[in-house]
Structure formats: structure tokens, C-alpha cells
MARTI-444060 format. One record per residue (C-alpha): residue in one letter; x, y, z. Coordinates in steps of 0.02 Angstrom, whole numbers, padded with zeros to 5 digits, always signed. Example, Ala and Ser with C-alpha at 12.3 -4.5 7.8 and 13.67 -1.06 7.14 Angstrom:
2
A+00615-00225+00390S+00684-00053+00357
//
This chain:
117
M+00000+00000+00000S+00065+00171-00044E+00067+00323+00067V-00104+00387+00121R-00113+00568+00175I-00258+00667+00244R-00283+00852+00211R-00418+00981+00218V-00493+01008+00048Y-00469+01195+00076D-00279+01175+00087P-00190+01215-00077P-00153+01058-00180E+00027+00994-00176A+00122+00890-00302A+00150+00754-00170D-00039+00731-00148G-00051+00601-00285R-00231+00552-00314R-00349+00669-00219V-00509+00589-00155L-00645+00689-00068V-00725+00579+00065D-00864+00695+00124R-01049+00675+00082L-01071+00862+00052W-00970+00969-00068P-00862+01094+00030R-00944+01263+00047G-00870+01403-00056L-00749+01294-00154T-00755+01270-00342R-00718+01101-00419Q-00572+01177-00513A-00492+01249-00354A-00518+01086-00258R-00430+00981-00389V-00524+00825-00334D-00490+00670-00438L-00631+00569-00361W-00777+00618-00250L-00821+00459-00155R-00971+00527-00060E-01043+00354-00028I-00898+00316+00090A-00941+00464+00203P-01030+00437+00368S-01220+00432+00362D-01309+00597+00387E-01374+00534+00554L-01201+00488+00618R-01125+00649+00552R-01256+00755+00642E-01242+00657+00805F-01052+00674+00804G-01056+00859+00765H-00864+00859+00767D-00868+00853+00957P-00703+00774+01016A-00796+00705+01168R-00898+00597+01047W-00747+00542+00945E-00730+00362+01007E-00916+00328+00983F-00908+00405+00809R-00758+00297+00762R-00844+00138+00822R-01008+00175+00732Y-00923+00237+00573R-00819+00078+00563A-00981-00022+00579E-01056+00078+00435L-00901+00047+00330A-00907-00140+00364A-01076-00140+00278A-01012-00035+00132S-00881-00148+00056E-00887-00079-00122P-00838+00102-00083L-00700+00041+00035A-00636-00077-00101R-00630+00071-00223L-00530+00170-00095R-00409+00024-00066E-00387+00010-00255A-00347+00195-00268A-00221+00180-00126A-00134+00033-00212G-00106+00140-00367G+00014+00264-00287P+00008+00410-00166L-00167+00450-00106T-00235+00600-00013L-00402+00590+00075L-00485+00760+00076F-00608+00819+00207G-00693+00985+00242A-00700+00984+00433A-00599+01113+00528D-00540+00982+00654R-00392+00891+00577E-00385+00755+00710H-00568+00708+00729N-00646+00675+00558N-00696+00531+00446A-00535+00539+00343V-00436+00492+00499V-00541+00335+00519L-00524+00292+00335R-00335+00310+00342E-00332+00193+00493L-00434+00064+00397L-00324+00075+00244A-00170+00046+00352E-00246-00116+00417E-00247-00277+00317P-00396-00286+00197
//
């Protein structure tokens, strides 16, 4: 597996990003598709609307969010397989819109990609 990075979609693209995959259900507010330079928008891998709202990016709810999001991903094998395939093809950057860089769905996805399939 190649390197998997996570970055805010609002950060300027870098040459080292490789393939840039947006992993949010909603398009980032105020950002054009051209400026985002997204190669793939894999919205079906994002947390459900219910889970996203309940989490609300509250670090106190992080462990519960991680547990429930992993359960959702276990039932969504096709999008996760697409992400693993993209990661096998070279450097991959998972893009997210949240302001919190440590507590977001891209962190969980990177953890899963680092584990054995």
C-alpha cells in the first residue's frame, strides 16, 4: 500500500498529494471544483447523515463516532474496495472539509487503509 495522507480540501493542492479523493458526503462550501482539484468524489464512503449530525465534530464523541463509522463501513464494502484500489495505485490524499484535523472521517479511513484488507 502506498502512502495515504489526509488534508483539508481547503488546503492548496501539492504535487505530493497524488490522487486526491474527497471523502465527504457534502461538497465543501465556497470551493469550486477547479480549485479543489479533486480526482474522485467518493461521497458514498462518508458517514451517514445521522451519524454525522450526532457526532457534530465534538471530540468528546470521537470514540463513539469511530466505532459506529467503522460499523457503517463494514456494511459498505464496495466504496471501501474502491478506496483500497486507489491507494494501491500510488500516493493517495483523503480530503475532508472539517476544521478539526484530528477528529474527522478521513482519519478513520486512513486507519482502515493501514490495516490488512
